[in-house]
N, C-alpha and C positions, 0 to 999 in steps of 0.2 A: 435573464441574466446571460450575457454573452461570454462567459468565461469558459475556456476549454481546459478542464481540469487535467485531462490526460497530457496535454502539452505542458501545462504548469508543472506537473509531477515529473514528466520526462526531462524537462529542462533543469530541474533541481538535482537530478542525478548526473552530476558533472563527470567528465573524464577522470578526475582525481578520485571521486567517490567510487566510480566503477573499478578503478585500479585497486583501491583499498578493499572493496568487496571481493574482488578476484583473489587478492592475496589471502584474505581471511577464509575463503571457502576452498582455496587451492585449485581454482579453475582459470581458464584463459579469460582475458578481458572481453573478447568477442563472445564467448559463451555466456559470460555474466551479463553482458549487454543484452543478449537475446533473452536470457531468463528474466531480466528486469522488464524488458519490453513486453513479454507475455504476462508478467505478473500484474503490472499496473492496471491494465484494463479489467482483469479479473477482480482486483480489489475494488475499483470504482463500480463495476457491475454488481458486486456483492453489496456494497453500500447502497447503491440505487435500488436494488431489489428489496433490501430490508426496509428502506425508507418509503415504501409505497403506501403504507398505512400511517395514520397519525401516531399510533403508539410506536410503530417501527421507526418513524422519523425522529420521535422523541428519544428513543433508545440509541439511535445512531448519533444524534447530537450529544447525548450524555456521554457516549463512548469517546467521541472526538474531543469533547471539552473536559474529559476527566483529568484529574490531577496527574495521572501517570503519563499522559501525553504531553510532552514538552515541546512547545513550538520553537524553542531555541535550538532544538536538535538539528534543525536545518543548517545552522551555522557551525555546529560543533562535531558533526558526524565524521568529518574527515580526520580530525585528530583522534577521535574515539577509535576509528578503524585502524589508524596508524599505530595506536598503542597496543592493539591486539586484545584489549579489555572489552570484549563484546558479549560476554556471558549475560549480563543484565539486560543488554539490548535485545538479545535473542529470546530471553525469558519474557520480556515485555511483548515482543512481536508474537510469540506463541500465544500468549494470553489474549492479545487483541484479535488475533485470527480466530481463536476459539470462540470469542464473543461474537464475531461477525458471521462465521460459517458453521460453527459447532465443531467440537473437537474430533468428531467422527469423520469430518471431511478433510482434515489437514493432510493426511497422507495422500489422498487423491490429488489435491492441489500440488503437492510436492512432486508427485509422479508426472503430472501434466507439464509442469515447468521443466522438469528433468528431460522429458521426452522432446519437448519443443526446442530446448536449448542444447541438447546433447551433453548434459552434465550428469554427474552421479546424483542419485536420489538424495543421499545425505547432504551433498553440497547444495542441492536445490532447497531442501528444508531449511538449512542454515541461511541461505540467501534470502528466502522468503521471510524468515524471522527477523533478519536485520533490516530489510527494506520496508517492512510494514510500519514500524514506528516512525520512520522518516516520512512515509506517505501520510500517515495520520497527523504528524506534526505540521506538515505543510497544509493539510486540509483544516486543521485547527486555526492556523494563521489566516487562511482565506475566510473562514467563518467569522473570525474576529474583525478582520478588515472590512467585511461587508455587513457586519451587524446582523447576521442571520439568526433567526429563530428556527424551530423545527420545521415549520411550513416552508420557510425560505430555503432551508437546506434541502428539503425534499424536492422542491421545485428546481433548484440548481442541479441536483443529481439526476432528476428525470430528464432534464434538458441535455444530458451528456450522451444519450443513446446514439446519436449520429456520430459523435466523436469516438465512441467505442466500437463503431462499425456494425451496429445492429439495428439501426432504426429504432423501433420499439423493442424493449427488452423481451426476449423470448426465453421461456423456460427450457433449460437444456436437459 
């Protein structure tokens, strides 16, 4: 499948969404753009890594197709960010991230995004928690549009290695 998920996700984070995220986390638009740009490959890489086994692929598919992941968020996140009512969004993002990476890895991911984008660690944590549900919602939409099962999802994610800048996924 020739879909570039990183481009798809990056294009979904429009300038208006970036401005809304920047207002919510109290950082500049440029710093938030940098944070999102560093986060999206990490999310896709985490999903691809988890989906390398049949049971892992099934778990990723279940996570993305779960009831808590709302594919309609792609169209409504701008108004949600504008309202400042982001608590439930951040709670969902934290839960999704814990399921993907494990709760013990969350502070490390926040520190890495903060370091790369030159924002405060607390801002990075909030940014990650708000962007993750959006990314998962978009991926849920892609899964539905392409009628993917766990094997198809694993194949699509495995095919993203070149888009993520790593050729074959390397353990860090």
